[in-house]
N, C-alpha and C positions, 0 to 999 in steps of 0.2 A: 371819276377821279378819286384816288385815295392817297392817304399818307400826308407827308409834310407839304407837298405842293398844293393840295386841296385847302389845307388850313391857311397857307400863305395867301392864296387867292381870296379866301373867305374874308380875312381881315382887310385885305386891300379894298374889297367891296364896301366894308363898313366905313373905312376912312373916307371913301369917295362919296358916301351918303346915299348909296343905292338901297332900295328896300330889300329886306331879308325875309325869308320864310321863317316861320317859328321853328326854333330848335326843338328837338325831341325832349319832352319833359317840361317844356316851358309854355305858359299860356300866352295868348295874344296880347294881354295887358302888360306883359313884361318887356315888350319891345316898344321903344319910344319912336314914333314916326318922325321921319325927317321933316324939318321946318317947324316943329312945335317948340323949339328951344330945348336946351339941355343936351348933354352928351348921351351917346348910345352906350349902355353898359350891359354887359352880359355876365351874369354871375356864374353860370356853369363853366367848369374848367374845359379847356379844349381837349378833345379826345386824344388819347395816346396813339401816335402813328403806329401802324402795323409794321413791325420790324422787317427789314429786308433779309430774307434767308441768306446765310453765308454759304456760298457755293462750296461744295465738297468735290474732291477729285476721286472718282470711283475707279479703282483699278480695272483695266480691261483685259489683262493677260493672266491666265492661270498656268501653273507649272506643268510642263510635260511629265508624263508618268515615269520616264527614265531616260537614260542615255542610249543612243544608237550604238551598234557594233561597228568598229572600224578595224582595218587590217594592221595598223601599227601595233608593235609589241606593247603589251600592257593595256591597250585600249583606252577608252575614256573613263575617267574616275567620276563617279557621282558625288558632287560636292554639296548636295542638299539644295537649298533654294536661296534666292536673293530677291528682296522686294524693293521696288522703287516706285516713283509716281505713276508709271505705266502698268504696274502690276507685279506679279510674282513669277519668277522664272526658275526653271531647273538649271543648275550649274553643271556643266560637263567639262572637266578639266582635261586638257590635252597632255599626253606624255611628253617628257623632256626631249625625246627624239622621235620624229616621224620616220621610221625605218623601212616602211613599205608603202606602196601606192595606197593613198587614203583619200576618201571623200568625206567632207563634213556636210551632211544634208541639212536642208532647212526643215526645222520642226517647230510648230507653234509652241510658244512658251518655253523655249530652250535657248540658252546662251553658252558659247564655248569660251572657256577661260584659259589664259596663259599664266601659269603659276611660276613665273620666272622666265628664263630664256628657253625658247622652244626651237629646235633645229629641224629643218627639213633635210633629211639625209646627213651625211658627213662629207667633209671636203674631199672631192675626187681628184684634186691636184690640177696644176696648170696645163698639163699636156694630155689629160684624159679626153676620151671621146664618148659620145652617147650620153644618156641620162639615167640616173639610178632611181630616184624617188620623186614621185609627183604628188603634191598635196593639192586637191581640188576642193574649192569652197563654193557652195551653191548660192544662187541669188537669194537675198533676204537674210542671210546669216549675219549674226552679230558676234564678233569676237572681242573680248575685252581683256586688258591686262589686269590681273588680280593683284599685282604688286607694282610699285613704282619702277622696279627693275625688269619688268616683263617685256619681252620683245619676241618677234617671229623672224627667223632668218632662213632664207633658202641658200644653202651652201653651194659652192661650185659643183657643177655636174648634177644638180637637182633643180626642181622646178616648182613654182607656185602658180596655180591656175585659179584666179579669183575673179570670175566674170559675173558681175551682177547684171541687172537690167535697169532700164530707165525708171520703172516703177517699183523695183525691188533691189536697191543697191546693197552691196555688202558694206558693213560698217565695222571698222576697227576702232575701238575706243577704250575708255578707262573704267575702272570700278566705280569711281565717283560719279561718272556720267550715268551709269546704270542706277545708282542710288539717288540720283537727282541732286547731287551736291555740286556739280560743275556749274559755273556761271560764265558770263561772257569775258571774264578776266582770267579764267583758269587756264593754266598751261602746265606742261611737264608732269603729267600724272602717270605716265607709263613710257615704255621705250619707243615703239614704232615697228615698222616693217622694213626688212632688209632683203635686197636681192644681190647676190654675188655671182660673178661669171668669170669666163676665161678669155675675155677680150683684153687687148693691150692697155697698159698704163704707162705713163711717161717717167715716173719716179718710183724707185724700189725701196722697200723697207730695209734692204741691206745697206742703204746709203748710196748705192749706184744710181745711175739714171739710164733711161732707155736711149741708146744712140742709134737704134734701128739696125745695127749690124757692125761688123768690124771689131774694133777694140774699145774697151771701156776707158774711163778716165784714168785708170791705173795701168793701161797698156795691156790688159788681159783680154782674151777673146770674149766678146759679149754674146750672151744667149738671152734672147727676149723671153724665152720660157722661164728663165730664172728671175725675171723682173716682176715681182709681186709686191703688193701692198697689204698692210693689215688694217682691218676695219677699226674705225674709231669707236669709242664708247663701250668697249667690251673688256672684261677682265681676262678673258681667254683669247689667245692669239687666233685670229680668224682671217686667213689670207684670201686674196682675190687677185685676178689678173692672169694673163697668159698670152696666147698667140691667135686665138680664134675670134676675129671681129664679128663673125656671124653667129656667135653663141646665142642660145636662147634660155633665159632664166625663168621664162613663163609668160603668162598673159594675165593682165589685170585691167578690168574695165568696170565702169559704173560702181565706184567704191569711194568711201570716205575714210580718212584717218584723222581722228580727233584727239586733242589734248595730249599730244605725245612729246617725246624728247626728254632725254636726261643726260647729265654730264658726269663722267668719272673724274674729269679734271678739265680746267680751261683749255679749249682747243681739242678736246677729246670727247665728242658728243655724238649721240644718235639723234637723228632728225625724225620728221614725220615719215618720209620715205627716203631710205638711203640706198644708193646703188653703187656697187664697186665692180668695174670691169664687165658690166653686162654688155651683151652683143646686140647687133642689129636685128636679130630674130626675136628679141623680147618685145612684147606688145603692151603698151600702156596708153590708155585713153579714158576720157570721161572720169576724172577723179578730182577729189577735193581734199586739200590739206587745211585743217582748221586748228588754230591756236597751238601751233608747235612752240615749244619753249626755246628751240634753236631755229634752224632753217625750216622753211616749208618743205624743202627737199634738198638733198645734196648728192651729187654724182661725181665719182672719181673714175676717170678713164672710160674706156669702152665707147659704145655708140648708143645714144638715147634717141629714140623716135617716139614722140609723144604728141597727142592732140587733145583739145577740149579739157583744159586744166583750170581749176579754181584754187587760189591760195588766199585764205583769209586769216588775218591775225597772227602771222608768224612773228616771233619775238626777236629774231635776228634777220638773216637774209631770206627772201622768199624763194629765189633760185640761187643755189650755190654750186658752181660747176668748176672742176679742177682736174689736174693730173692727166691731161691729154684727152679729155672727153671730146667726143664728136656729137654735138647735140642739134636736133632738128625738131622744133616745136611750133605748132600752129594752133591758134585760138586759146588765149590765156587771159584770165581775169585775175588781177592781183590787187588786194586792198589790205593795207597795213593797219594794225591796231594803232590808236593814237598815242598810247603811252609807251610803246616799245617798237622794236623793229629797226632794221638797219637798211641795207640796200634791197631794192626789189630784184636786182640781178647783181651777184658778185661773181665775176668770171676771172679765173686765174689759170696760170700755167707755170710749172716750176722752172721755166727756162732761165729766168733771171737769177736763180740760185746756183747755177753751174757755169763753168767756163765756156761750154758750148751748149747749143740748144738741146734740151731734152725732147724726145720724140715719143708719140706724136704731140704736136702743139694743140692746145685746146682750141676748139672751134665751136662757136655758139651761134646758131641761126634761129631767129624767132620772127614769125610773121603773124599779124593779127592779134594784137594784145591791147589790153586796157589796163594801165597802171595808175593806181591812186596812192600817191606817196603822202600820207598824212601823219607820219610819226614825228613826234617832237624831238626824237633822238637821231633821226636820219640826216645824213649830210648831203646825200645825192640819191637820185633814183637808180641809176645804173653805173656800175664801176667795173672797169676792165683793167687788168694788169698782167705782169709776167709774160709779156709777148703773146698773150692769147688773142685770137682773132674774133671780133664781134661783128655780127651782121643783123641789123634790125630793119624791119619793113612793116608798113601798114599798121602803125601803132598810134595809140592815144596815151599821153602822159599828163598827169596833173601833179605838179610838184612845186612847193614854195622854195625849194632848193635847186641847185643845178640839176638838170635832167641827165646829163652824161658827164662822167669823169673818166679820163684816160691817164693811167699812171705809167711812166717810164717810156723812153724812146723806142724800145723794142715793141711795145704795144701799139704805139702810133705807127711804127713801120709795118706792123701786121695789117695795116690798111683797114681800119673799121669803116663800115658803110652804113648809111642811114638813108632810107627812102620812104617817102609818104608817111612821115611822122608828124602828127598834129599834137603839139605840146604846149602846155602853159607852164613855163619854167620861171625860175627866179629872174626878175626884171633886171637885176644888176649883174648876175652871173649865170646865164642860161646853161653854159657848158663850162667844164673845168679841166685844166691840166695840172698834173703834179709830178714830182720826182723827175724833173728835167723836161717836162712838157708844159708849154704855155697854154693859156686859155685860147689865144689866137690860133694856135695850131689845131686844137680840137675844133674850134669854130670853122676852120677851113675844111676839115673833114665833113662836118655837118653841112656846110654850104655846097660841098661837092656833090651831095646827093640830090635827089629830085623831090619836089613837093614837100619840103620840110618847113615847119613853122614852130618857132620857140615861144611866141607870144600870142598863142591862139586864144580865142574866146570859146570855151567849151560849152556845149549844149547837151551834155549827158543827162539822162534821166535814170532813175533807179540805180544811181551810182555808176553803172557800167554800160547802159544801153545808149547807142548812138543817138544824137539829135541831128538836126539838119546840117549843122556846120561840119560834123564829123563825116556824115554821109556825102558831103560835097567835095571831099578830098579825093583826088584821082588815085586809083589803086596802082601799086607797083606789082608787076608780075613776079611772084616769089619763086616760080619754077626756074628763074634765072639763077637762083641760089642753089636749088637742089630739086631733083625730081620728086622728093618726098612731098613737096607742097602742092596744094591746089590753088587755082586762081580764084580769089574771093570776089564777092560783089562789092564789098566796102572795106574800108580800113577798120581797125578796132576788132575787139573780140566778139562784139555783139552788135553788128550792123543791122539796119532795118531789114526785117525778114529773116534774121538769123539770131534771134534771141531765145528761142524755145529750147535750145540745146542745154541750157542751164537748169531747166525745170525738171522736177520729178525725182531726181537722184541726189540733189544737194541738200545741205542744211542751211538754215537762215539764222542770222545773229545781228546784234547791233552794229558790228563791224561791217558786215555785208548783208544787207536785207535782200532776200530773193523771194518774191511773192509766190512763185510756183515751186518752192522747195518741198522736199519730202517730209521734213520735220524741223522743229527748232533744234539748233545744235546742242542745246542744253537738255534735250529730251531724246527718247528713242522712238522711232516710228513703230506703229502698230498696224499689222496687216490683217 
């Protein structure tokens, strides 16, 4: 035994009167035996403890020799190197426009940089067919926003293929994250990822709304192809929408988007993942939004099919869906930051803004979710308004506030349904009505479902994993909502036997600790 602990034990022995061996350099007559009277006095100074070495972080990454060749005009620009806690990397800057099919390969010691807005192709229009440009990103690639205004956008008629793997996710992040400057409170350090498509939206940037056919509100012939919206959060007009509900904006799987989101003006923001008019052909699964300064994701119109989603630390809504979106999502873990964040779901439709209903009406279907509403600024966990239709099944909710809020008679008339929801809600107001809807009317919708509990005793572990109480709730068959869903073994996002899907490709933080994560969210993985 060495160091301070040995000295402490040595002196304890002296006080207790135990016999001591002679210290180095002292004779036997310099130690007074116990019981002879007198104190034990040692004149030699205690040895200086051996200092504990300060651990140092040794970089493990060395920069790639150069940038690979790509097909896009201008190619990649060698931006030198950048050094962070995990090592030194070669910077390869993407051109402002990816104008030809391009692949970003994984290369050890290499990062791809977005030096501002980067477009995948140019807008092909609402009535175009086929696909012009595909950007493919290989597993393990890290793409970062070199400036606060950097973002990646796949324009209508172009596609993004970013398919990582369970052990090599694709990471979209910020320059500060690369430098090791991001912490668990960091948000809004770059723009995010945007997918745009040619599927219908319900309200148009022209001021008209989609009536599905016939005449518009001004008595003119309505053309759905002319009903387009413009992307929020951009200085350049960037349209989306059209008539093809089956449009495909690409495929994204096993990926993270960290520290994203910026605002040009209040109500005009980019999120972690933004989707405008994407079609049912678009594939999105196994992805994490972490610490977005606005929503964890926002989708306007189109059809969204998504599974195995993690949203941690969003500073506004975790799910924000609007403008006639048709959404089908299964297996979602959502945990708010404590100091920020609003609703875990904000569902809207523009119907209440017009004299007649704008079409299509937003429909949100979610099965197998675990929602932890811990924000001090949140007023409820789930909010639906604008005559949107809400369908929730097989969920777990923890909220000190109302779990469900329904705004306006049209939203109540859209018949929200709740089945097999195991929730710990506000004891005094578990559900809430507003804008002409009473709490009792919302409670009646809750009670009309099956196996719903608003005063549950939760037994979750690791924040999101089911315990015995959650596993004991009978499962609602979500295929009754849509054929997109599979029948789960348990409610919640991570029932017993179904927890490993979170491991390997996610990042862990103080907001959401994941023991099997790929890396800390504040650091980069090293392969």
